[in-house]
C-alpha positions in Angstrom: 48.9 18.9 83.9 47.9 15.6 86.0 46.3 13.9 83.0 49.4 14.3 80.4 51.3 12.7 83.9 49.1 10.2 84.1 49.3 8.8 80.4 52.8 9.4 80.3 52.6 6.7 83.5 50.2 4.6 81.4 51.6 4.5 78.0 55.3 4.0 80.2 53.8 1.4 81.7 52.4 -1.1 78.7 55.9 -0.3 76.9 57.4 -1.6 79.6 55.4 -4.7 79.7 55.8 -5.1 75.6 59.2 -5.3 76.3 59.1 -8.0 78.9 56.7 -10.1 76.9 59.2 -10.1 74.4 61.9 -11.3 76.4 59.5 -14.2 77.6 59.0 -15.0 74.3 62.9 -15.1 73.7 63.5 -17.1 76.8 60.5 -19.2 77.8 61.3 -17.9 81.4 57.9 -17.0 83.2 59.8 -14.1 85.7 59.4 -11.6 82.6 55.6 -13.3 82.2 54.5 -12.4 85.5 56.7 -8.6 85.1 54.3 -8.0 82.2 51.3 -9.3 83.7 52.0 -6.6 86.5 53.0 -3.9 84.2 50.2 -4.5 82.1 47.9 -3.7 85.5 49.3 -1.0 86.4 48.7 0.7 82.6 45.6 0.0 82.3 45.0 0.9 86.1 46.9 4.2 85.1 43.8 4.8 81.9 40.7 3.9 84.1 42.2 6.2 86.8 42.3 9.0 84.2 39.4 8.3 82.2 37.3 7.9 85.5 38.2 11.5 86.8 36.9 10.3 90.3 39.4 12.0 92.1 39.2 9.1 94.9 42.7 7.6 94.9 42.5 6.4 98.4 39.5 3.7 98.0 40.2 0.1 98.4 39.4 -1.0 94.6 42.7 0.9 93.8 45.0 -0.5 96.5 43.2 -3.9 95.8 44.3 -3.5 91.9 47.9 -1.7 93.1 48.4 -5.1 95.5 47.8 -7.3 92.4 50.5 -6.1 90.6 53.1 -5.5 93.3 51.9 -8.9 94.6 52.5 -10.7 90.9 56.7 -8.8 91.3 56.8 -10.2 94.3 55.5 -13.9 93.6 58.3 -13.4 90.6 60.8 -13.2 92.5 60.5 -15.4 94.8 59.7 -18.0 92.0 62.7 -17.6 90.4 64.7 -18.3 94.1 62.9 -21.1 94.8 64.9 -24.4 94.5 62.8 -26.4 91.8 61.6 -30.3 92.5 64.4 -31.1 89.7 66.7 -29.7 92.2 65.9 -30.8 95.7 66.8 -35.0 94.4 
């Protein structure tokens, strides 16, 4: 049952990443590209966790991968809200 739920989360993350890629292609805004990369990393992480049934999700590698994914989301939000060089002058 755990593998089924992990697979559903993986599929959902990858589908969301594809939606953000589509929004990025339509608008050209890097905000959507960062979100797509974050969800793609999260989806691949879930796939790796399901295939490598190590059962040790408390290892530092898992936390670092999630930190990277969530860091990309935070960076996208910060970059979107920071003033641009053109607007500062």
